[in-house]
N, C-alpha and C positions, 0 to 999 in steps of 0.2 A: 504493500500500500504506500509506504513512505517513498520508495524510489520512484514509483509512477508519479506521485504527486510532485516530487522534486523535479522530475523530467518535464512535466507539464508547466511547472512554474518557471523553469529555465527557458522553455520554449517561448512562453509569453514574454519573459524578460529579454529574450533575443530579438523578438519581433519589434518591440518598441525602439530599441537603439537602431536597428536596421532602418526603420521608418524615419527616425530622426536624422540618421546619417544621410538617407536618400534626399530628404527635404533640404538639409544643409548643403549637400553636394549640388543640388539643382539651383539653390539660391546662390551659391558661390559661383556656379557656372554663369548664371545670369549677370552677376556683378562683374565677373571677368570679361564676358562678352560685351556687356554694356560699357565697361571701362575702355576696352580696345576700340569699340565703335566711336565712343566719345573722343578718344585721343586721336583716332584716324580722321574723324570729321573736323576736329579742331585743327589738326595739322594741315589738312587740305584747305580749310578756310584761311589759315595763316599763309599757306603757300600762295594762294591767290592774292 
């Protein structure tokens, strides 16, 4: 009984961090892409 409960608890514990990591990764990707686009657009505007 205890091992099964522990395994289920661990699975639930693993799902949350994975979800959080996914959200953080997506957010970071948007920030990086947004920063590159902003830098590129600014550079092009300054170039002109």
